[in-house]
C-alpha positions in Angstrom: 0.0 0.0 0.0 2.8 2.4 0.8 4.3 2.0 -2.6 0.9 2.7 -4.3 0.3 5.8 -2.2 3.8 7.0 -2.9 3.3 6.7 -6.7 -0.1 8.4 -6.6 1.2 11.0 -4.2 4.1 11.8 -6.6 1.6 12.2 -9.5 -0.6 14.4 -7.4 2.4 16.5 -6.3 3.2 17.2 -10.0 -0.4 18.5 -10.5 -0.1 20.7 -7.5 3.3 22.0 -8.6 1.9 23.0 -12.0 -1.0 24.8 -10.3 1.2 26.6 -7.8 3.6 27.7 -10.5 0.7 29.1 -12.5 -0.8 30.9 -9.5 2.7 32.4 -8.7 2.8 33.6 -12.4 5.9 31.5 -13.0 3.9 29.8 -15.8 1.6 31.7 -18.2 -1.0 30.8 -20.8 1.8 30.5 -23.5 3.7 28.1 -21.2 0.7 25.9 -20.8 0.2 25.8 -24.6 3.9 24.8 -25.0 3.7 22.0 -22.5 0.5 20.8 -24.1 2.1 20.6 -27.5 5.0 18.7 -26.0 2.6 16.2 -24.4 0.3 15.6 -27.3 2.8 15.8 -30.1 5.9 14.1 -28.5 5.9 12.5 -25.1 2.4 10.8 -25.3 3.0 9.4 -28.8 6.5 8.2 -27.6 5.0 6.5 -24.6 2.5 4.8 -26.9 5.4 3.6 -29.2 7.2 2.1 -26.3 4.1 0.4 -24.9 3.1 -1.1 -28.2 6.7 -2.4 -28.9 6.7 -4.1 -25.5 3.1 -5.0 -24.7 1.0 -5.3 -27.9 -0.3 -8.8 -28.7 -2.6 -9.9 -31.5 -5.7 -10.3 -29.3 -9.3 -9.7 -30.3 -10.0 -8.4 -26.8 -8.0 -5.2 -27.6 -10.3 -4.5 -30.6 -13.3 -5.0 -28.3 -11.7 -2.3 -26.0 -11.9 0.2 -28.9 -15.6 -0.5 -29.3 -16.1 -0.1 -25.6 -14.4 3.3 -25.6 -16.7 4.5 -28.4 -19.8 2.9 -26.9 -19.3 4.5 -23.5 -19.1 8.0 -25.0 -22.1 7.4 -27.2 -24.2 6.2 -24.3 -23.3 9.2 -22.2 -23.8 11.7 -25.0 -27.2 10.2 -25.9 -28.4 10.3 -22.3 -27.4 13.9 -22.0 -29.0 14.9 -25.3 -32.3 13.2 -24.5 -32.4 14.4 -20.9 -32.1 18.0 -22.0 -34.5 17.9 -24.9 -36.9 20.4 -23.2 -34.1 22.7 -21.9 -32.5 25.7 -23.6 -29.7 25.4 -26.1 -27.1 26.6 -23.7 -28.0 23.8 -21.2 -28.1 21.2 -23.9 -24.8 22.3 -25.2 -23.2 22.2 -21.8 -24.4 18.8 -20.7 -23.7 17.0 -24.0 -20.2 18.3 -24.1 -19.3 17.7 -20.5 -21.1 14.5 -19.4 -19.5 12.4 -22.2 -15.9 11.9 -23.1 -12.8 10.9 -21.2 -9.4 12.7 -20.8 -7.3 9.6 -21.1 -4.1 10.6 -22.9 -3.1 13.5 -20.7 -4.5 12.2 -17.4 -5.4 8.5 -16.9 -2.7 7.1 -19.1 0.1 8.5 -16.9 -1.5 6.6 -13.9 -1.7 3.4 -16.0 1.9 3.9 -17.2 3.1 4.3 -13.6 1.2 1.3 -12.2 0.7 -1.2 -15.0 3.5 -0.6 -17.5 3.4 -1.2 -21.2 0.6 -3.7 -21.4 -1.6 -1.4 -19.5 -0.8 1.5 -21.7 -1.7 -0.5 -24.8 -5.2 -1.2 -23.4 -5.6 2.5 -22.5 -4.5 3.6 -26.0 -7.0 1.2 -27.6 -9.9 2.5 -25.4 -8.7 6.1 -26.3 -9.0 5.3 -30.0 -12.8 4.8 -29.6 -13.1 7.6 -27.1 -11.3 10.0 -29.5 -14.0 9.6 -32.2 -16.4 11.4 -29.9 -14.3 13.7 -27.7 -12.1 15.2 -30.4 -15.2 16.6 -32.2 -17.7 13.8 -32.8 -20.1 14.7 -30.1 -19.7 18.4 -31.0 -20.5 17.8 -34.6 -23.5 15.6 -33.9 -24.9 17.9 -31.2 -24.5 21.1 -33.3 -26.1 19.4 -36.3 -29.1 18.1 -34.4 -29.5 21.6 -32.8 -29.7 23.1 -36.2 -26.3 24.8 -36.1 -24.9 23.1 -39.1 -22.1 24.7 -41.1 -20.7 23.8 -44.4 -17.9 21.3 -44.3 -18.6 20.1 -40.7 -17.7 16.5 -41.5 -14.6 17.6 -43.2 -13.6 19.8 -40.2 -14.2 16.8 -37.9 -12.1 14.4 -39.9 -9.4 17.0 -40.3 -9.3 17.6 -36.5 -9.4 13.9 -35.8 -6.6 12.9 -38.2 -4.4 15.9 -37.5 -4.0 14.7 -34.0 -0.5 13.3 -33.7 -1.6 11.0 -30.8 -4.5 9.4 -32.8 -2.3 9.0 -35.9 0.3 7.3 -33.7 -2.3 4.9 -32.3 -3.5 4.0 -35.7 0.0 3.5 -37.2 1.1 1.4 -34.2 -2.1 -0.7 -34.4 -1.4 -1.4 -38.1 2.2 -2.2 -37.5 1.4 -4.5 -34.6 -1.3 -6.3 -36.6 1.2 -6.9 -39.3 4.0 -7.9 -36.9 6.3 -5.1 -38.1 8.8 -3.8 -35.5 10.2 -0.3 -35.5 14.0 0.1 -35.7 15.9 -0.1 -32.4 17.1 3.5 -32.5 13.5 4.7 -32.8 12.4 2.6 -29.9 15.4 3.8 -27.8 14.5 7.4 -28.5 10.8 6.8 -27.8 11.6 5.1 -24.5 13.6 8.1 -23.2 11.1 10.7 -24.4 8.0 8.7 -23.3 9.4 8.4 -19.8 8.8 12.1 -19.4 5.1 11.8 -20.2 3.7 11.4 -16.7 5.6 14.4 -15.4 4.7 16.8 -18.3 1.1 15.6 -18.4 0.6 16.1 -14.7 2.3 19.6 -14.8 0.0 20.5 -17.7 -3.1 19.4 -15.8 -2.0 21.6 -12.9 -1.5 24.6 -15.2 -5.0 24.0 -16.6 -6.9 24.0 -13.3 -9.3 26.9 -12.8 -11.4 27.2 -9.6 -14.4 29.5 -9.0 -16.8 29.2 -6.1 -19.9 31.0 -7.2 -23.0 29.2 -5.9 -24.6 28.8 -9.3 -21.4 27.4 -10.9 -20.9 25.0 -8.0 -24.4 23.7 -8.3 -24.3 23.1 -12.1 -20.8 21.6 -11.8 -21.9 19.3 -9.0 -24.9 18.0 -11.0 -22.7 17.3 -14.0 -20.0 15.6 -12.0 -22.6 13.6 -10.1 -24.0 12.3 -13.4 -20.5 11.5 -14.8 -19.3 9.6 -11.8 -22.5 7.7 -11.2 -22.3 6.6 -14.8 -18.6 5.7 -14.3 -19.6 3.5 -11.4 -22.1 1.7 -13.5 -19.6 1.2 -16.4 -16.9 0.1 -13.9 -19.2 -2.6 -12.4 -20.2 -3.8 -15.9 -16.6 -3.9 -17.1 -15.3 -5.7 -14.0 -18.0 -8.2 -13.2 -19.7 -8.9 -16.6 -17.1 -8.9 -19.4 -15.4 -12.3 -20.0 -12.0 -10.8 -20.6 -8.6 -11.0 -18.7 -8.5 -9.4 -15.2 -5.8 -6.9 -16.0 -7.8 -5.5 -18.9 -11.0 -5.3 -16.7 -9.0 -3.4 -14.0 -7.7 -0.9 -16.6 -11.3 -0.4 -18.0 -12.4 0.4 -14.4 -9.7 3.0 -14.0 -10.5 4.5 -17.4 -14.2 4.8 -16.5 -13.3 7.4 -13.9 -11.2 9.6 -16.2 -12.0 13.4 -16.0 -13.7 15.7 -18.6 -11.7 16.1 -21.8 -9.5 19.2 -22.2 -11.4 20.2 -25.4 -14.8 20.2 -23.8 -14.8 23.9 -22.8 -13.9 24.9 -26.3 -16.6 22.8 -27.9 -19.2 23.9 -25.3 -18.5 27.5 -26.2 -18.8 26.8 -29.9 -22.4 25.6 -29.5 -23.4 28.7 -27.4 -22.8 27.0 -24.1 -20.9 28.3 -21.1 -17.2 27.6 -21.8 -16.0 29.1 -18.5 -18.4 26.8 -16.5 -17.1 23.9 -18.5 -13.5 24.7 -17.6 -14.5 25.1 -13.9 -16.3 21.7 -14.0 -13.4 20.0 -15.8 -11.0 21.3 -13.1 -13.0 19.7 -10.3 -13.2 16.5 -12.4 -9.4 16.3 -12.3 -9.4 16.4 -8.5 -12.2 13.9 -8.1 -10.6 11.5 -10.7 -7.3 11.6 -8.8 -9.1 10.5 -5.6 -11.2 7.9 -7.4 -8.4 6.3 -9.4 -6.0 6.2 -6.4 -8.8 4.5 -4.3 -9.5 2.0 -7.1 -5.8 1.2 -7.5 -5.6 0.4 -3.8 -8.9 -1.5 -3.7 -8.0 -3.7 -6.7 -4.4 -4.3 -5.5 -2.8 -2.9 -8.6 0.9 -2.4 -8.3 1.0 -4.0 -4.9 
């Protein structure tokens, strides 16, 4: 238990460090953008390269994980969309963009990387492939279209956003190479291993720099409702993944952790694009990071991961 708490404590300390540095004005908005680019364009793809080179196996279960990632997002989005059908556009925009989607690459994957190693990272990446179809613009495109806010070229914009993501492109290339049993050159793997090792640190620092807290009563109430829905659904998904799916225990454990991932970083932007409250979305996402740290740490201890 001490080792697990130490690892989780170190990751939490990195988040706090990023937040403190931002509050002390040692980091500014441009610094956050720079670190974000390093994470999503370099350290995260390199961590995925290392994981796939060490832990990828030709297993149909991994392809099922992709479907589960997409299905979880679709279920949450559909629930939010239907539940707000008699509410205003701003309310519908907010809930559809903040109840569904998971921040896996920048948040949960570093936990998996620290506690479960390469095989765990592969599973997380596969789940993130399905998740990315919705949280990188899929739920935004569908919601805005159904709300009558269609624009020319929306599908083209969505596809461009999806496939311009270095992380998603890396996942797809690694999946193809792994399926064809093609290995990357040793120098490439050596480089990826060194750079990917920095992913947990930079990701957690980035999360800390992104945190924004506001304690207005109305904001807290709306955020609490959103987070209550998200984490209640997370508990249902986790129980289903762990007790129902006939797949290996380690994969079930990882799916449980992924279920408690926080709100995606892009949600505030998409919320604002559909006339929703972007600042409230950012506030809610910040609290979701804190809750997810506590939930994932507790689950790691409960399931005996890394012990």
